[in-house]
C-alpha positions as CSV (number, residue, x, y, z in Angstrom):
1,M,5.2,-21.5,20.1
2,A,7.9,-23.8,19.3
3,G,7.4,-26.6,16.7
4,E,4.0,-27.3,15.7
5,K,2.4,-25.9,18.7
6,K,-0.1,-23.1,18.0
7,S,0.3,-23.3,14.3
8,V,-3.2,-21.8,14.2
9,V,-5.4,-20.2,16.8
10,Y,-9.2,-20.0,16.1
11,F,-11.6,-17.3,17.3
12,V,-14.3,-18.8,19.4
13,D,-16.8,-16.6,21.1
14,N,-16.9,-17.0,24.9
15,P,-19.9,-15.9,27.0
16,G,-17.4,-14.3,29.6
17,Y,-16.0,-11.8,27.0
18,D,-17.7,-8.7,25.9
19,K,-17.6,-8.3,22.0
20,N,-17.5,-4.6,22.3
21,R,-14.6,-4.4,24.8
22,Y,-10.9,-4.2,24.0
23,Y,-8.8,-6.7,26.1
24,D,-5.1,-6.2,26.8
25,L,-3.1,-8.0,24.2
26,Y,-0.2,-9.0,26.6
27,D,-2.5,-10.2,29.4
28,T,-4.6,-12.2,26.9
29,F,-1.7,-14.0,25.3
30,R,-0.1,-14.6,28.5
31,T,-3.1,-16.0,30.5
32,I,-4.8,-17.7,27.6
33,L,-2.4,-18.9,25.0
34,A,0.9,-19.2,26.8
35,N,-0.8,-21.3,29.6
36,D,-2.9,-23.5,27.3
37,D,-5.9,-22.7,29.4
38,P,-8.3,-25.7,29.0
39,R,-11.4,-23.3,29.1
40,Y,-10.2,-22.0,25.8
41,M,-9.2,-25.3,24.0
42,V,-11.3,-27.2,21.6
43,Q,-10.9,-30.5,19.8
44,S,-10.0,-30.7,16.1
45,D,-11.5,-33.0,13.7
46,N,-8.7,-35.6,14.4
47,G,-9.1,-35.3,18.1
48,S,-6.0,-33.1,18.7
49,P,-6.4,-30.1,21.0
50,L,-6.6,-26.5,19.5
51,N,-6.0,-23.1,21.2
52,T,-8.6,-20.5,20.7
53,L,-9.1,-16.8,21.3
54,P,-12.3,-15.4,22.8
55,T,-12.0,-12.1,21.2
56,R,-11.0,-10.2,18.2
57,K,-10.3,-6.9,19.9
58,F,-7.1,-6.2,21.8
59,S,-5.6,-3.1,23.2
60,V,-1.8,-2.1,23.5
61,P,-1.3,0.5,26.1
62,V,1.1,3.5,25.3
63,D,3.7,5.2,27.6
64,A,3.9,8.6,26.2
65,G,7.1,9.4,28.0
66,I,8.9,6.3,26.5
67,V,7.6,6.8,22.9
68,V,8.7,10.5,22.9
69,A,12.1,9.9,24.6
70,N,13.0,7.2,22.0
71,G,11.7,9.0,19.0
72,T,8.9,6.6,18.2
73,A,6.5,9.6,18.4
74,H,7.0,13.5,18.3
75,R,6.1,15.9,21.1
76,D,3.5,17.7,18.9
77,D,1.8,14.3,17.9
78,A,-1.6,13.4,19.1
79,I,-0.5,10.3,21.1
80,V,-3.2,8.0,21.8
81,P,-3.5,6.3,25.2
82,Q,-3.8,2.7,23.6
83,L,-3.8,1.1,20.3
84,N,-7.3,-0.4,19.6
85,V,-6.5,-3.4,17.6
86,D,-9.5,-4.9,15.6
87,I,-9.0,-8.2,13.8
88,S,-11.6,-8.4,10.9
89,P,-14.8,-10.5,11.7
90,D,-14.1,-12.2,8.5
91,R,-11.0,-13.8,10.0
92,R,-11.7,-17.1,11.7
93,Y,-8.2,-17.8,12.9
94,L,-4.8,-16.4,13.2
95,L,-1.6,-18.3,11.8
96,K,1.6,-18.8,13.8
97,N,3.5,-16.0,12.1
98,E,0.6,-13.5,12.9
99,L,0.5,-14.5,16.5
100,T,4.3,-14.1,16.7
101,M,4.0,-10.6,15.4
102,L,1.4,-9.7,18.0
103,A,3.3,-11.2,20.7
104,V,6.4,-9.1,19.7
105,I,4.3,-6.1,19.7
106,A,2.7,-6.9,23.1
107,A,6.2,-7.8,24.8
108,N,8.1,-4.9,23.4
109,K,6.1,-2.3,25.3
110,W,7.4,0.4,22.9
111,R,11.2,-0.1,24.0
112,R,12.3,-0.6,20.4
113,P,10.8,0.5,16.9
114,I,8.8,-2.2,14.9
115,C,8.6,-1.7,11.3
116,F,7.0,-3.2,8.3
117,T,7.9,-3.2,4.7
118,S,4.4,-4.6,3.5
119,T,1.0,-3.4,4.3
120,N,-0.4,-6.9,4.0
121,E,0.5,-7.7,7.6
122,L,-0.9,-4.4,8.9
123,D,-4.2,-5.0,7.3
124,A,-4.5,-8.5,8.4
125,L,-3.6,-7.6,12.1
126,G,-5.8,-4.5,12.4
127,L,-2.9,-2.2,12.7
128,T,-3.2,-0.1,9.6
129,R,-4.3,3.0,11.4
130,Y,-1.2,3.0,13.4
131,A,1.4,2.6,10.7
132,R,3.3,5.7,9.6
133,S,5.7,5.7,6.7
134,R,9.3,6.7,7.2
135,G,10.0,6.7,3.4
136,M,10.7,3.0,2.6
137,A,9.1,1.4,5.7
138,Y,6.0,1.7,8.0
139,Q,6.7,2.2,11.7
140,L,4.2,1.3,14.3
141,V,3.4,4.5,16.1
142,P,0.8,5.5,18.8
143,V,-0.7,8.1,16.5
144,A,-3.8,7.2,14.6
145,D,-4.4,7.8,10.9
146,E,-1.2,9.8,10.1
147,R,0.0,7.8,7.0
148,V,3.3,9.7,6.4
149,D,6.1,11.2,8.7
150,N,6.8,14.0,6.2
151,N,10.2,15.1,7.6
152,A,11.5,11.5,8.3
153,A,10.1,10.0,5.0
154,Y,11.8,13.1,3.2
155,N,15.1,12.6,4.8
156,T,15.1,8.9,4.1
157,I,14.3,9.2,0.4
158,M,16.4,12.2,-0.4
159,Q,19.5,11.6,1.9
160,K,19.7,8.0,2.6
161,F,18.1,5.7,-0.2
162,R,19.9,4.7,-3.1
163,Y,18.8,3.3,-6.4
164,G,21.7,1.0,-7.2
165,N,22.2,0.7,-11.0
166,A,18.6,1.7,-11.8
167,A,19.9,4.9,-13.3
168,K,22.3,3.2,-15.7
169,Q,21.4,2.4,-19.2
170,D,20.7,-1.0,-20.5
171,V,20.2,-2.7,-17.1
172,Y,17.6,-5.4,-17.3
173,F,15.0,-6.0,-14.5
174,D,13.1,-9.0,-14.4
175,E,9.4,-9.3,-13.3
176,E,10.3,-9.6,-9.5
177,N,12.7,-6.5,-9.6
178,R,10.2,-4.6,-11.7
179,R,7.7,-5.3,-8.8
180,R,10.2,-4.0,-6.3
181,L,10.9,-0.8,-8.2
182,N,7.1,-0.3,-8.3
183,V,7.0,-0.3,-4.7
184,I,9.8,2.2,-4.7
185,K,7.9,4.4,-7.0
186,Q,4.8,4.2,-5.0
187,A,6.8,5.2,-1.7
188,H,7.8,8.3,-3.6
189,A,4.3,9.0,-4.8
190,E,2.9,8.6,-1.4
191,L,5.4,11.0,0.2
192,A,4.9,13.5,-2.5
193,A,1.2,13.4,-2.0
194,S,1.6,13.9,1.6
195,L,3.8,16.9,1.2
196,I,1.3,18.4,-1.5
197,A,-1.5,18.0,1.2
198,A,0.8,19.7,3.7
199,G,1.5,22.7,1.3
200,R,5.1,21.7,0.7
201,K,4.9,21.4,-3.2
202,D,8.5,22.5,-3.7
203,E,9.7,19.4,-1.6
204,A,7.1,17.2,-3.5
205,R,8.6,18.3,-6.8
206,K,12.0,17.3,-5.5
207,V,11.0,14.0,-4.4
208,L,9.3,13.2,-7.9
209,Q,12.4,14.4,-9.7
210,H,14.6,12.3,-7.5
211,Y,12.9,9.3,-8.5
212,D,12.9,10.2,-12.1
213,A,16.6,10.8,-12.1
214,G,17.3,7.8,-10.1
215,V,15.4,5.2,-12.2
216,S,16.1,5.3,-15.9
217,E,12.8,5.3,-17.9
218,A,14.5,3.2,-20.6
219,N,15.1,0.4,-18.0
220,F,11.7,0.8,-16.1
221,P,9.1,2.7,-18.1
222,Y,6.2,4.6,-16.4
223,G,3.9,2.6,-18.6
224,M,4.6,-1.0,-18.1
225,T,2.3,-4.3,-18.3
226,C,2.9,-6.6,-15.5
227,N,1.6,-9.9,-14.2
228,L,-0.3,-8.1,-11.4
229,G,-2.9,-6.6,-13.6
230,N,-2.1,-3.1,-14.1
231,A,-0.4,-2.4,-10.7
232,D,2.6,-0.6,-12.4
233,N,0.4,1.7,-14.4
234,Q,-1.9,2.4,-11.5
235,T,1.1,3.4,-9.5
236,S,2.3,5.6,-12.2
237,T,-1.1,7.2,-12.4
238,W,-0.7,8.2,-8.7
239,F,2.7,9.5,-9.5
240,L,1.2,11.4,-12.5
241,Q,-1.4,13.0,-10.2
242,D,1.3,14.1,-7.9
243,C,3.2,15.6,-10.8
244,Y,0.2,17.7,-11.7
245,E,-0.5,18.7,-8.2
246,A,3.1,19.7,-7.6
247,G,3.3,21.8,-10.7
248,D,6.0,19.6,-12.5
249,Y,4.0,19.7,-15.9
250,A,7.0,18.5,-17.9
251,L,7.5,15.3,-15.9
252,A,3.8,14.9,-16.0
253,A,3.7,15.0,-19.7
254,R,6.3,12.3,-19.9
255,V,4.6,10.0,-17.4
256,A,1.2,10.6,-19.1
257,A,2.6,9.8,-22.5
258,S,4.3,6.6,-21.3
259,V,1.3,5.2,-19.4
260,K,-1.1,6.1,-22.2
261,K,1.0,4.2,-24.8
262,D,1.1,1.2,-22.8
263,L,-2.6,1.2,-21.9
264,Q,-3.5,1.8,-25.7
265,Q,-1.2,-1.1,-26.8
266,Q,-3.0,-3.3,-24.3
267,M,-6.3,-2.4,-25.5
268,T,-5.2,-2.9,-29.2
269,Y,-4.1,-6.5,-28.1
270,Y,-7.1,-7.4,-26.4
271,Q,-9.2,-6.2,-29.4
272,S,-7.1,-8.5,-31.6
273,L,-8.2,-11.4,-29.7
274,G,-11.9,-11.0,-30.7
275,D,-13.8,-13.2,-33.2
276,G,-16.1,-10.9,-34.9
277,P,-16.0,-7.1,-36.0
278,Q,-14.1,-4.8,-33.9
279,V,-16.1,-2.9,-31.2
280,T,-15.1,0.2,-29.4
281,D,-12.8,0.1,-26.4
282,E,-15.8,1.2,-24.2
283,Q,-18.0,-1.7,-25.6
284,L,-15.1,-4.1,-24.8
285,A,-14.8,-2.8,-21.3
286,I,-18.6,-3.1,-20.7
287,S,-18.2,-6.7,-21.9
288,A,-15.4,-7.2,-19.5
289,R,-17.3,-5.8,-16.6
290,Q,-20.4,-8.0,-17.4
291,A,-18.2,-11.1,-17.5
292,L,-16.5,-10.3,-14.2
293,Q,-19.9,-9.8,-12.6
294,G,-21.2,-13.1,-14.0
295,Q,-23.7,-11.3,-16.4
296,G,-22.4,-12.8,-19.5
297,G,-21.0,-10.2,-22.0
298,S,-19.5,-10.9,-25.6
299,L,-15.9,-11.7,-24.7
300,N,-14.7,-14.9,-26.2
301,D,-12.6,-17.5,-24.2
302,R,-9.3,-15.8,-25.1
303,Q,-10.5,-12.4,-24.0
304,L,-12.1,-13.8,-20.8
305,N,-8.6,-14.4,-19.7
306,F,-7.9,-10.7,-19.6
307,A,-11.2,-9.5,-18.4
308,T,-9.6,-7.7,-15.4
309,D,-6.9,-6.2,-17.4
310,I,-9.4,-4.9,-20.0
311,L,-11.4,-3.1,-17.5
312,S,-8.6,-1.7,-15.6
313,S,-6.9,-0.5,-18.8
314,Y,-9.9,1.3,-20.0
315,R,-10.6,2.9,-16.6
316,L,-7.1,4.2,-16.3
317,L,-7.2,5.7,-19.9
318,M,-10.3,7.4,-18.8
319,M,-8.5,8.8,-15.7
320,L,-5.6,10.0,-17.8
321,D,-8.1,11.8,-20.0
322,Q,-9.9,13.3,-16.9
323,M,-6.6,14.6,-15.4
324,K,-5.5,16.1,-18.7
325,K,-8.7,18.1,-18.9
326,K,-8.6,19.0,-15.4
327,Y,-4.9,20.5,-15.3
328,Q,-4.8,21.8,-18.9
329,P,-5.7,25.3,-17.9
330,L,-2.9,25.3,-15.3
331,I,-0.6,24.0,-17.7
332,R,-1.4,26.9,-20.1
333,I,-1.0,29.6,-17.4
334,S,2.3,28.0,-16.2
335,N,3.7,28.1,-19.8
336,I,2.8,31.7,-20.1
337,I,4.3,32.8,-16.8
338,S,7.5,30.6,-16.9
339,P,8.6,27.5,-19.0
340,T,9.3,24.5,-16.8
341,P,13.1,24.0,-16.2
342,P,14.7,20.8,-17.1
343,P,14.8,18.2,-14.2
344,P,17.8,18.3,-12.0
345,S,20.7,15.7,-12.1
346,F,20.6,12.8,-9.8
347,V,22.4,14.3,-6.6
348,P,21.2,14.1,-2.9
349,L,19.1,17.3,-1.9
350,S,18.9,19.0,1.5
351,S,16.6,17.6,3.9
352,S,13.2,19.2,4.7
353,P,12.9,22.0,7.1
354,D,12.6,21.6,10.8
355,S,9.0,22.7,11.1
356,R,6.7,19.6,10.8
357,T,3.2,19.7,9.5
358,P,1.0,16.4,9.9
359,P,-0.4,15.7,6.4
360,P,-4.2,15.2,5.9
361,T,-5.4,12.0,4.0
362,H,-4.7,12.2,0.3
363,T,-7.3,10.9,-2.0
364,R,-6.3,8.6,-4.9
365,P,-8.2,7.5,-7.9
366,P,-10.3,4.4,-7.0
367,A,-8.9,2.2,-9.9
368,A,-7.1,-1.3,-9.8
369,Q,-4.9,-1.1,-6.6
370,P,-1.4,-2.6,-6.6
371,H,-2.0,-3.7,-3.1
372,R,-2.8,-7.3,-2.9
373,S,-5.4,-8.6,-0.7
374,Y,-4.3,-10.9,2.3
375,H,-5.6,-14.4,2.0
376,P,-3.8,-16.9,4.3
377,T,-3.8,-20.6,3.5
378,P,-6.6,-22.4,5.6
379,P,-5.2,-24.8,8.2
380,R,-5.6,-28.6,7.7
381,H,-7.8,-29.1,10.7
382,S,-10.8,-27.0,11.9
383,P,-12.4,-27.1,15.2
384,S,-15.2,-29.5,15.4
C-alpha cells in the first residue's frame, strides 16, 4: 500500500462471492488486494487500474486461548469464535487508512491489543459490536455487545487518569480543548451508566464525583454552548441522568441548573433574532423542525442558521423537565432519610472489587448526539 497504490478500493459485486457469507479478512486481503489479482481490477475514468473488493462481509477468527492468556478477554466472557465484520451497504469504497486498519487487525491475530480513541472508525469499519471501553479508549475484543469493561474502566478512571490543570481556577480552555473535555466527561458518564446497570451505584457515584472534583465548573460549565450543536449539553444531560440514577441528587441539582441556564439563554437569543412578535419556545421549535424537514416554517434567514440548535435546545429542556418530574419523589424521600453529604475532595479512590459483572446496555435519551457521523471524502476517480 506504499505511495499512491490502493488509495481507494471499491466494492464491486462478483458472481463467485455469496453476499450472505463472511470471508476470512486475512485471506481476502492477501489473495485479492496484495496480489493485484486482475480478476478484481477495474479501469477508472482516466484509464488507470483500480483494486476492488467483491464482498462487504469479513470474518476474523478468534483463538480463545490467546485472548484469555494475554488479557484481551476474561475467562468468564462469552468469547465468540470469530468477529463478523459488516461494512455498511451504503459504503461504496474503503480509503487507504481504513484498509490499513483492517490489515493490521487481520495480521495481528490477537497477539497484541488494538485500541481506538474514537468511535468514528469503529462505525465505519463495522467493528462497533466488538469494541469495549477500558475507560479512555475502546479495545477490540472477541466479545459482542459489551460496551464497557467495568473493572478495567473503573481502575483507569479512578487510579490512572489525571485531569491536568482542569481543577485549577481561571484556566482557559479553547473550543478544541472543551471538545476534549466533553469526551472525557462522556467517558465518565458511560462508565457510570454501566456500573448503575450492573447494580454498582456506589462506584458510579464515585466516578461522577471524581469528574466533578477533577474539572472545575468555573472553567468548563456543565451547561455550555459549542460549535457542534448542543453536544456539550447533550453529554451533560447523560451525566445528569447518571447522577439521578446513582442517587447523587446534590450533584444532579448543580448539573441540571447549569445546563438549563445555558439552554434557556440560547432560546432567548434565538427568539431575539425574530422579526415579528415573540412566539413561545414550543412554536419556535416547531418552526425549526419544519424548516429542517423542508416544510417551510416561520423562521427568518437569521434564525434558519440556528434551526438545528433551536430544536435540540428545546428538546433538551423538555428532557430536563421530564427527568425532574421523574426523580422528584426519590429526591424528597432521600432528603427525609438522610441529607446528601458534600462531594469528596479530588483524591484517587480505591479500585473496584474483584467480582466482575457484565453490564447490560444502558438506554440514553434520543436527542442530539455528540457523536459525529463518518463521511469520508470521495476519491477523485470512480470506476467506469
